[in-house]
C-alpha positions, -999 to +999 in steps of 0.1 A: +528-788+280+505-814+265+499-813+228+467-826+215+475-857+194+441-862+177+441-845+143+408-838+127+422-828+094+410-852+067+444-852+050+456-879+075+427-901+065+441-906+031+460-937+021+490-920+005+503-885+011+529-865-007+558-850+013+545-815+007+510-825+019+525-841+050+546-811+059+517-787+053+494-808+076+521-809+103+526-772+100+489-765+104+488-788+134+517-771+151+503-736+146+468-746+159+480-766+188+508-744+203+501-708+212+527-680+212+551-684+242+582-671+258+614-692+254+649-685+270+681-696+253+715-687+239+721-672+205+742-690+180+747-690+142+733-655+141+728-640+106+714-606+097+703-609+061+704-580+036+666-580+037+667-571+074+655-605+086+674-623+114+682-660+113+697-677+143+697-709+165+684-707+200+700-734+222+707-745+257+729-773+272+706-800+259+689-789+227+686-763+200+660-749+176+661-727+145+644-693+147+636-665+123+627-629+131+614-608+102+625-573+096+593-556+109+598-573+143+636-570+144+636-532+139+617-528+173+642-548+194+666-520+201+698-540+200+715-565+177+721-598+193+755-616+190+765-652+194+766-662+230+739-637+242+713-650+265+679-638+253+642-644+259+620-645+229+582-645+223+576-668+194+551-690+175+560-726+165+558-732+128+572-757+102+595-747+074+578-770+048+605-771+021+629-789+046+605-803+070+622-785+099+602-769+126+612-734+137+603-705+158+588-673+143+600-646+168+577-616+175+597-600+203+631-603+219+647-591+251+679-599+270+676-627+294+667-616+329+649-585+317+615-600+325+619-590+362+630-555+351+599-551+329+577-563+357+593-538+381+587-511+354+550-520+352+546-520+390+562-486+394+542-472+364+509-484+379+518-470+414+528-435+401+497-434+378+475-442+408+491-412+426+482-389+397+518-382+386+508-390+350+477-368+350+477-344+320+460-318+342+492-313+363+515-311+333+526-276+321+532-262+286+569-253+281+577-217+276+577-208+239+604-182+242+627-194+270+654-171+283+677-202+286+674-240+282+689-265+305+701-299+293+706-328+317+727-356+301+762-370+299+789-347+284+801-376+263+766-386+251+758-385+214+724-371+225+741-340+238+756-333+204+722-339+187+705-315+211+731-288+208+730-291+170+692-288+169+692-258+192+720-241+173+700-246+141+666-237+155+673-210+181+709-199+182+699-169+203+689-190+233+716-198+258+721-235+267+732-245+302+744-281+306+739-300+339+762-330+334+753-364+348+759-400+338+730-416+320+739-452+327+753-470+356+746-477+393+746-441+405+732-425+373+696-421+386+707-404+418+730-380+400+703-372+374+678-364+402+704-342+419+709-322+387+671-317+384+671-303+420+701-281+412+685-267+381+654-258+402+675-242+429+695-221+405+663-211+385+684-199+356+665-217+328+629-219+317+629-254+303+648-286+312+657-313+287+664-348+301+679-368+273+700-397+263+703-420+232+687-453+226+697-486+242+684-518+258+660-518+288+689-521+312+708-492+295+677-470+300+669-483+335+683-452+353+653-433+338+629-458+354+641-448+389+613-438+413+633-410+430+642-395+397+606-398+385+593-379+416+620-353+412+609-347+376+572-346+386+579-321+413+601-298+392+590-262+391+606-259+357+588-277+328+607-309+318+609-324+283+621-360+282+639-373+252+651-408+262+660-434+236+643-440+203+606-435+194+597-470+205+614-467+239+594-457+269+606-450+305+589-438+337+604-404+332+586-401+299+553-405+317+560-380+345+576-354+323+555-324+311+563-333+275+576-366+261+597-364+229+605-395+208+642-386+205+667-361+220+666-341+188+628-339+189+631-328+225+653-299+214+628-290+187+599-289+212+619-267+237+616-235+217+601-218+187+624-219+156+643-187+150+630-187+114+594-187+127+602-159+151+618-139+123+587-146+103+565-133+131+587-102+134+585-096+097+547-099+097+545-076+127+569-051+110+548-052+078+516-047+099+533-018+117+544-004+083+509-006+069+494+009+100+520+037+100+513+043+063+476+046+070+482+070+099+505+091+077+478+092+050+451+102+074+475+128+089+482+142+054+445+146+048+441+164+081+471+186+072+455+194+038+422+204+055+440+224+081+461+242+055+430+252+036+417+269+068+450+283+079+454+321+082+484+335+065+514+340+088+515+378+080+479+382+091+484+361+122+516+382+131+497+414+126+469+402+148+494+392+174+511+426+171+479+444+177+471+423+207+506+429+220+502+467+217+469+465+235+483+445+263+513+468+265+489+498+268+468+480+294+499+471+313+511+508+313+477+521+325+471+492+349+489+511+377+485+548+369+448+547+360+436+532+393+460+554+412+446+586+397+410+574+402+418+567+438+433+603+443+403+619+426+379+599+447+398+610+478+395+647+468+358+644+461+352+627+494+372+655+511+351+682+494+319+664+503+330+661+538+339+698+540+304+707+527+287+685+552+303+702+582+273+717+602+267+756+599+241+766+625+237+802+613+231+793+578+208+764+589+187+789+610+184+813+580+174+784+558+149+772+584+133+807+587+132+811+549+117+776+546+091+785+573+081+817+554+079+797+521+058+771+538+033+797+551+031+814+518+026+780+500-001+771+525-020+803+519-017+799+482-028+763+484-058+772+506-069+799+481-065+775+452-085+748+469-113+772+478-115+785+442-116+749+429-143+740+454-165+770+443-160+761+406-169+724+412-200+735+432-211+757+403-206+729+378-224+704+400-254+727+403-254+732+366-255+695+360-281+687+387-312+671+371-334+687+397-326+721+383-337+708+349-369+694+363-375+727+381-376+744+347-406+722+338-390+691+323-398+655+333-378+621+331-396+592+315-387+555+324-400+523+311-413+494+332-377+482+337-365+516+350-346+526+319-347+562+307-367+566+275-348+588+250-365+578+218-403+582+215-404+560+183-393+530+204-425+532+225-456+511+218-493+519+224-504+508+258-469+507+273-468+520+308-442+548+316-431+563+349-426+602+349-404+620+374-410+658+380-392+683+401-420+676+427-434+641+427-441+617+398-468+599+378-475+568+358-489+572+323-499+549+295-487+555+259-516+560+235-495+567+205-458+571+197-445+597+174-412+601+156-400+637+155-385+631+121-419+624+107-434+656+123-408+676+105 
């Protein structure tokens, strides 16, 4: 690395500098000229101060340099280094002005050799992301009320105790099935994947927790295994990962349906707290109680209205007694009545049949009597009709106008052929037609006269 030697700061142009001014100018020069960079070395003289800051020397076989890592950065490392550890640090070069010593301000630290692991982690993460294994659309929501919860972890892991304690506190009614597998070591990833397959084959739980405590990147490397990641992504049972601390991320965290920051948090996400369920039950019970109370009140009102319209039991019994007697009588007569009616009808039909048997002698007598009666009736009718005809002829002759005209009367008609009955209605000069028994004549009215005036 080539460090620019030309300094533009005006402080170096002065004739005389104080030591503080010199160290300040050198510190500014170092900070501007050298960017943040990764350095590998061995830890020595390590001190963890009460403030949380780390002070140590980073050395190799030929040189050493002092370094400081402040508490905010040190808390994210995930392990506490010891003298002799080989580490890689990302740091900025600065000057400790009071002593004039240059030092490294460390921003990140990892164990030496982990750079290749981290690169492998990034490559696998990018590959699985491109395949869609991290897509939120394929992830499922864990069952809120699982019939059982499965936990995949080591039987000796502190994470198992944390999970069991959290589940016993939150949901003691939910059974827990443990699928033991090592969480660290050469064969840990394969055995973890096998337990995921077994849990899916047995199908005895609704949610799987894949958990372990915190550690370095190599401690958590089993959870960056591609085969395990694909097994978790293809699981028919929703998987909640709780690996390491909140700042730790593994491939399993990305493919799991839910990622929890800690094992305890994974247990809390696996089920609804019993207290919340009890609260829901209490709310439902109160709602049911209120609803039942309303129904009882409405039923009481209906009962009161029905009671007001209710007939007394004595009256109802009397009515039923009368109806029962009527039905008893109808039942008693239901057979005898029709039987008697059928017998009477048979007798009647027998008598009618006997009367209708032909009797020729009597029929002949009746026929002769009917013939005599018919002749007598015909003679009487003929006489009656002749008498009526003579009477009608006499009446007709009496009403014949010709007879009246024959006695010297005449019929007067006006020019429209209407018979004149009132002489007062005539006018002088009006023409009249007169009809006589023999012939007729037309006359003119010279003067009309009212018979009432003549009298």
